[in-house]
C-alpha positions in Angstrom: 13.9 18.4 20.6 10.8 18.7 20.4 10.2 18.3 24.2 12.9 20.9 24.6 10.7 23.1 22.4 7.0 22.4 23.6 7.7 21.3 27.1 4.2 22.0 28.0 2.8 19.9 25.2 4.5 17.0 26.0 4.4 17.3 30.0 1.2 16.0 32.6 -0.1 14.5 29.7 -3.1 13.0 31.8 -4.0 16.6 32.3 -4.1 17.5 28.9 -6.5 15.1 28.2 -8.3 14.8 31.2 -7.5 11.2 31.9 -6.1 9.6 35.0 -4.1 6.5 34.0 -4.9 4.3 36.4 -5.5 1.6 33.7 -4.0 0.1 31.0 -7.0 0.7 28.9 -7.2 4.5 29.5 -3.4 4.4 28.9 -3.8 2.4 25.6 -7.1 4.8 24.6 -4.8 7.8 24.9 -2.0 6.5 22.9 -4.0 5.3 20.4 -6.2 8.4 19.9 -3.1 10.8 20.1 -1.0 8.5 17.6 -4.0 8.0 15.3 -4.8 12.1 15.3 -1.1 12.9 14.5 -0.9 10.7 11.6 -4.6 11.3 10.4 -3.6 13.3 7.5 -1.0 11.7 6.1 3.0 10.3 7.3 5.8 12.3 6.9 9.0 12.2 9.0 7.8 14.8 11.5 4.7 13.3 12.3 7.1 9.9 13.1 9.1 11.9 15.3 6.1 13.2 17.0 4.6 10.0 17.4 7.4 8.5 19.1 8.2 11.6 21.4 4.8 11.0 22.4 4.8 7.5 23.4 8.3 8.7 25.0 6.8 11.0 26.9 3.1 9.1 28.0 5.9 6.2 28.9 7.9 8.8 31.2 4.6 10.0 32.7 3.6 6.6 33.5 7.0 5.6 35.3 7.3 9.0 37.2 3.6 8.2 38.2 4.6 4.9 39.4 2.8 3.0 36.8 6.0 1.4 35.3 4.1 -1.5 34.2 2.5 0.8 31.7 5.9 1.5 30.0 6.5 -1.7 28.7 3.1 -1.7 27.3 3.8 1.9 25.8 6.7 -0.1 23.9 4.5 -2.6 22.4 1.6 -0.3 21.6 4.6 1.5 19.6 5.6 -1.4 17.8 2.5 -2.2 17.0 1.5 1.2 15.7 4.8 1.5 13.4 3.9 -1.9 12.1 0.2 -1.0 11.3 0.5 2.7 10.2 4.4 3.8 9.4 6.6 1.3 8.2 5.1 0.9 5.0 5.5 4.5 4.8 9.1 4.3 5.7 10.4 1.7 3.9 8.8 3.2 0.5 11.2 6.1 1.2 14.2 4.4 1.9 14.2 3.2 5.4 15.2 4.8 8.6 18.4 6.0 7.5 16.2 8.4 4.5 15.4 10.4 7.6 18.3 12.9 7.0 17.6 13.4 3.3 
């Protein structure tokens, strides 16, 4: 839904951040910087959704640009980011099922 409402925000990410996704380090730095920025003022369901949407858009762009090797890495980074920055907040609010409350 976010991608549909803001298609230009989630398309051509490399152009938005002025970086060429030629190495895992570059893609990881972009992932980490953007996700950290999204939650810098705190975590809420909207920001969690934005982080996951960004990760999906980033993985899609890597795949489309014939850099599918980074797709698995984006998934791993998302797992790590969730564990470090989101999981405690999610647990305190009753888990994923409470997103509908």
